[in-house]
N, C-alpha and C positions, 0 to 999 in steps of 0.2 A: 681153517681160516674163517674169521668172523665176517659175515656178510652184512650185518646190521650194527648200527652204533649201539654202544652199551658197555657195561662192565662185566667182564667174564672172570671166573675163578678156575684155575687149572693147577696141575702138578707136572713137574719135570721128573721123569723116572730114569735112573741110570742103573744098568745091570751089567755084571761081568765077573768071571772067576768066582762065582758063588756069592757075590755081593750084590745088594740092591739098595739104592738110595733114592728117596723121594723128596723133592723140594717144591712146596706150594708157591704159586705166584698169582698176581691179579693183572688182568689185561683190560685196559680201557680203550674202547674203540670210539673215536670222535665222529661227529657228523662230517660228511665229506665237504670240503671247502668248495664254495662256488668259484668257478673260474672267473678271474677278473680280466677286464680289458680296459682300454683307454679310449676316450673321445678327445681328440685334439683338433684345434683350429683357432680361428680368430673372430672376435666380435668387433665390428666397425660401427661407429656412431656417425650418422650422416651418410653421404655418398662420397666415398673416397675416390680419388682419381684412378681411372682405369677399371673401376668396378661398376658394372651395370646393376641397377636396382632389380630385385626379384619380387615376384608376387608370392607371398608366403601362405595364402589361404585365409580362412576366416579368423577374425580377432576373438580372443577370449580374455576374460578378466577373472582374477581370483579375488573373491570377496573376503573381508575380515570374518574369521570364524569358519572359513571353509566354503566350498561350493563355488560355482561359476555364475557370472551374469554378463550376458553379451554386453518645522515648522513655522507659519505666519498668521496673525489674526486679521480678520476682515469683518466689518460691520455689514449685516445683511438683514433682509426682512425675516421675520420669525423671531428675532431676538427681542422684539418689543412686547411679546406676550407676557402677562404678569407672572406666570409660573415658570417661564423659561430658565431663570437662574437655578431652579431646582432640578432641571433636566440634565444631569451630568452626562448621560449617555449620548446625547447629541454632540456635545463637545468632544467626548472621547473618540467618537467615530468621525469627527471632522465635518459634520453637517453645516454649521454656520459658515465655514470657509467656502463650502461648495455651493451654497444657495445663490450666490451671485451669478453662478453659471447656469443653473437650472432648478426648477421647482417641481417638475413632474405633472404640470397642469395638462389636463386632457387625457391622462392615462388612467385606466380603470384597474383598481386592485380589488379582487374578490376576497371576501373574508368569510369563509364557511366556518361558523362558530355557534355560539349560544344565542345569536341574535344581537340586536343593538337597542339602545335607548334613543328612539328617534327624536325625542324632545330635549335631549341633552344639549346645553348651550355650546359645547365644544365639538358637536358633530353637525351643527347647522350648516347647510351648504355643501357638506362633504358627501352626504348619503344619496345614492341612487335608489330608485324603486327596487326592492329586493324580493326575496322569496322566503317562505316558511315551510320547510320540509318536515317539520314536526307535526304541525296542525294541518298541513296541506293547503295553505293559502298563500297570498302574495304579501302578507304583512310580517316582516322580519322582527317585529317588536319582541323583546324579551320581557315576559311578564315578571312582576315582583311576586315571588312565591315564598320567600323565607329570608330571615335575617342573615344567613350565612352565604348568600349569593355574592359572587365576586363580580358579576356582570362582565364576564371574561371577554365576550365579543366586543363590547363597547370599549373596554380597556385596550384591546389589541388594535381596533380600528383607529382610536385616537392617537396611538403611538405612530401608526403608519401615516395618518393624514388628517390630524386635527387642523381645522382652518386657522390661518393667521388673521384672526378677527378682533384681536385685542381682548379676548375673553379666555381666561384659563391658560392652557398650555400650547406649545408649538408642535405641530405634527412634523414628522421627519420629511414629509413631502406635502405637496398640495394636489395630490391625485384625488380622484373620486373613488369612493368606497362602494362596492356592490355587496351589501350585507345578505348573507344566506344563513337562515336559522337552521342549522343542521344538527345541533346538540341541544338536548333539554338541560335544565340546570343540573341534573344529575350526571350529565356527560354522555347519555345515550344518543345514538344517531339514527336517522331514518334514511332509507335508500330511495333513489329516484330523483331525476332532475328534469323539470319542465324546460321548454325552450327559454333561452336567455336573450332579451332584447338589448342588453348592454354587455357585449363581449369584453372580457377582462384581458389585460396584457400580463398581469401578475396574479397568481393565486397564493394567498398566505394561509398555510395550514398550521395553525398553532394548536396542534393536538398530536397525541402519540399513543400508540398501543403496542403491547409486547407481541413479538412474532414477526415472521417474514412478510414481505409485501405480497398480498394476495393477487391472483391473476386478474380479477376484475378491476382492482385498484390500479394495477400496473397498466392495464389496457387503457383506463381512463387517463392516466398521466401521459402515456405515449400519445394518445389522441390530442391532449392539450398541447404537448410539445410540438406535435406536427402542425398545429394551428398557430404556432408562434407565441405560445404562452410560457412564461417563466414560472416555475413552481418552487416556492420557498417553504420549507417545513422545519418545525421545531425539532431539535435532536432528542428531546425527552429529558425528564427530570429524575431519573432513577440512579444516577451516579455510575452508570455502567457503559459498556460499549454501545454507541448509538446504532450500530449495525444490527442490533437485536430488536429494533423498534421501527414500526411503520408509522407514517409514510416516509420518514426520513431515510429509510433504507431502500426505498424504491428507486429504480433506474430513472435517471433524468431529473432527479430532485436535488435542489441545493439545500443541504442540511445545515442547520445553524445551532451552534452551542452558545452558552451564556457566560459572560464575565461580569465581575463586579467593578466598582469604580477604580480599583487598583489594577485592572487589566488582567487579573488572574481568573482562571476557570472557576466558576462558582462551585461550591461543594456538591450541590445537588445535580449539576449538569451532567448529562451523558457525555462520555469522552470520545475523542477521535473525529468530531465533525470537521469538515473541510474549512469551515468559516465560523468565526466567533463574533459575537456582537453583544452590546450591553443588554443584560438580562437581570442584573441585580444580585446583590448578596447582602441580605438583611441581617446576616450575622455580624456585619460591620456597623449596623445601626439602621434605624427605620428609613432614613433618607438615602441609604445605599440601595433601596429598592427602585423600581421604575414607576414614575408617575403616569397615571392614565385616568380616563373618564370612568365614572361609576355612579352608583346610587348608594348613599349612606343612610342607614336606618335612622329615622328621627330627624334627618337633616335634608333629605331629598338629593337632587342632583349635585354631584360634586366630583372630587378627584381623590384617588387613593394610591398608595404604594402597593405594588405586587412584585413578585420576582418569579423568574422561570425562563426556560427557553421559549415559552410562549411570548414573552416580552422581547426576547432577542430577535425572533423571526421578523416581526413587523418593522424593526429598524432596517433590516436587509431588504424587505419588500419596498419600503419607502425609498431606499437608495436605488433599487432597481427601477422604480417608477421614474426617478429623476433621469437616469441614464436612458431609459426607453423614450422619455419625452424629448431627448436630443436626437432622435432618429436612429438609434442603434437597434440591432436585432437581438433577440434573446440570447443566442449563443455568444455574441460579442459582449453582451452585458454580463453574463455569468463569468466569462473569461476576464473581463475588466475588474469585476468585484474581487476575484481571487488574485489576479496579477497585481492589483493596486493595494491589496491588504498589507498591513504592517505585521512584521514578525514579532509576536508577543511571546511571553514566557511559556505559554501552553498551546500555541498554535497561531494561525493567521487571524488577525483582528481587523474587522471591517474598518476601512479608511476611505471615505468617499472622495476626498481630493486625489488620492492615489488612483482610485478607480477612474476618475475623469482623465487623468494623464494616461492611464493604460488604454482607455477607450480611444484616445487620439492616436495610439499606436496600433489600432485595429482590433483592440479587445482580445489580444492573445494572452493566454496564461499557460505556463508550463509547470507541471507538477511531477516531481521525481519522488518515488516511493522507496524509502529505505536507503541503505548503503551497501557497499561491497567489501568483503574481506578476501584478498587474493594473496597468493604466493607468486614469486617470480615464475613466469612460464605458464600461469593460469589465466583463464578467461572467465567472465561472469556476465550476468545480464540483470538489468533493473527495469521495472515497468515505468513508463512515462505517459502522462496525459497531456495532450495538446488541445486546449480549449480555444476554439477559433471558429468563426462562421464558415470558413473555407480552408482547405489544406494549405499550410504555409511551410516554406522551407525553414528548417531549423539548423542553425550553425552549431557544430559540435567542436569544442576546443578542450582537448585533454592536456593535463600538465605532466611534466617530468618524464616524457618519453612514452607515456601510456598511449595505446591505440584505442580509438573508440569511434563508433558510428551509430546512427539511429535508423531503425527500420520500422515502418516505411518512412521515407523522407522525400518530398514534403509530407506532412502528417496532419491529421485531424483526429481527435479522439485517442484511442489507445495506440501506443507505440512501444518499442523495446530498445533500450540503450545497451549495446554490447561493448564491453571493455576488456582489453587484453593487457596484461603486465608482462613485458618481455623478460627473458631470463636474467638480464643484467640489471633489472630495476632495483635500486637500493630500497631498503625497508623504510616505511614512513607513511604519513598521510598525503593523499593526492586528491585533486578535484578535477572533475570534468564539467566544464561550463557549457550550458545550452543557451542559445539566444534565438529569439524569433519575435518579430514585430516590436522591437524595442524592449522586450522583456527578457529576463534571464532566470535561470534556475541552476542549481549546483547539485551534482552527484558526488557524494563523498566516497572515496576509495581508500582503503587501508591496505598497504602491502606489507606483509610480514617478512621476517628474516628467512632467507632461503636456507634450507638444510643442505649439507654437502651432498651433492648428487653422486650417484654411483651406478654402475651397471650390475644388474643381478642376472645370473645365468642359472637356469634350472634344467636338469636332465632327469626326465621321469621315465622309468621303464613301464612296461605294460602291467607288471605286478611288483609291488614293493614301494619303498620310499624314494623320493626324489633326492638327488644330490644337488647341492646349492653352492655356487661360487660367486664371490663379488669381485668386480674389476673396477679400475679407475673410471672416471666419468667419460673419458675418451675411448673406453674399451681397450682391447689388446688381445694377445694370445692367451689361450686357456688349455688346460689339460685336466680332465676329470676321470677318476677311476670309476668304472662302471661294469656291471655284469654284461656278458655277451647278449646280443639280441637287440630288438628294436627299442628306440628311445625317442621321446619327444623333447626337443630342445626349445626352450623359451629364453630369450634375452630381452631385457627392457631397461630403459633409463629410469631409475628410481629417483625422481626429482625430490620427493618429500621424505625419503629415507624410511618409509614404513614397511619396506620389503614386499609390498603388494603392487600389482600392476593396476594403475588407475586409468580412467578413461582417456585422459589427455596426455599420457606418457608414451613416448615412442617405443616400439617393440618389434621383434622379429621372432619367427619360429620356423622349425624344420623337423622333418622326420629322418632319423639316421639309424644305423645299425652298428653297434659296437663289436669289434674295434673299428675306429674310423679316424682318418687323418685328413687334414686340409679342409675341415668344415669351415664354412664362412657364413656368418650371420650379420646381416645389415640391419641395424636398429635405426628406424626413421619414422 
C-alpha cells in the first residue's frame, strides 16, 4: 500500500499448475483531498427587527494592491485732473463712482520702495516726512543715477494718492504717503527701521522675491497686523504661482495680481492671488499700461506708463485707505475688498463700489476653496475662510437633499464645510450656499452616478486563499464551502463596486470555525 502520493510501477503475478503469468501495471496515488466543510448563515444590512447589534471588534480595511490600513456713472472729484481720461484702471475698479462716498483723507499709506521725487508736481501735498534706509537719513529722495531708472517709488505713490490739484493724474485716494526709501535703483534693500512719527494704516509693498516668507519678515507683518495695519503686497511678475514669492505669500498679507484693460490676467502676473487690480498689459498697446509719476531723461518731471503687479497693489492700497477713512477696521476692510470684488474671467477683480456695499454689511467675506466630487452615501469637506472683524454666524443652505454644516460656526478665519450626499441622491451638480453679513459664497458639489451596491462576504482561513461570495444589497442567506478549522468572516456593503472595503462602507466581521451553521453577520 502506497503511503505517499506519486506514480508507482508494479506487476501482477499469477502462478498455478506449472504456469506463471506476469502483467505490468501503473499505480497513480493522488494527494489526499482536504476535507471540506460548510459555513452557513445570514448577512443582515442594518438592524433587523429582533436582532440586537453586536460589537465585532476592531475595523480593518483592505487596500488596493493588498495590505491593510486601519452698473451707474457718477461725477465726482478727481475726474477733473488733466490725465484722468488716460487712467483706465480707476474706471475699471469703480473709483470715480465711489469717490462721492469717501476719499481716504487723513489715512497714511506707507510706501517702502525706491524713494520718491519730492519735487514732482503730482506728489505735492501728499508726502509726509519719510526715511531713507539706504543712506541712513531722513531724506527719502530717490537720486537720479541713470537713464534706465523707472522711479518706481514715485510711480507707485502717485497711483495710490496723487493729489487732485488740477495737475497731471488722479490718485486712487487722497491719503497721505509715508515714503520710505528701502530699495536702491538696483533693487537692493537695507535692514532696520527707526521710530516712525507718522503711523501708517496701510503698507503698500510693491516688491517681490522668490522663496518663502522669512521668519523675521513674518514677525514684522504679524506685528503690523496686531497694530491695526493692513498690508498689501504685489503678487509678483514671474507668471508663476504667487505662493512662491514673498512678501505676497506671508501670513496676513493681501496679495494682489494684475489685469489689463480687458480685465484679463496680465501675461506676466503671478497666478492665484486672492484679489486682482489694474496693473497693465502693454502687449495691448502703450496706453494699456498704468500711468504714474516719474522723471523723463531730457524732459524732467513727468508721467510715464509702466506695468506690473507693483502698479496693481497701490490701486488696492488706495481703495483700502478710502474704506479705512470711513471708520472701518483692517479686518473688515480686507473682508469688504474681497466680498465686494467682481468675479472676472481669471479671479476676483477689485471693485470699490462693491466693497463699500460689503462694508455696510459688516465687512464680511466668505471664500470657499475648490469643489467636491461625491458619490451617493459619501461625505467630503472643503476649507472656508470667513473674513470678519469678529466671529459671525454663517447660514448654510444645501441644495437637492444634501446635508451640510460649517465648523466652527460662528466663524472667523479658517473653517471647514462638511457635506454629505445621501445614498438616494440623484447624480448631477449641486450647490451649498453660505451666507453671512449680507454676503454669500457657493460651494460646488458634483454627485456621480452610484454603482449598484452589493454585499461582499469573505471567508479567510488561517492559511490559504479566501473564499468570496457576493450577495444582494440587502444581504441574505449564504453558504460557503470551506476547509475545516478557524475562519475570519468579513461582510461589507460595497457601495462603489470596487470589491474593497472603504472607510465609509458599513461592515461586520466574526471569527468562526467550519463547519458552522446559523452564523449571523450584521452589516452597519
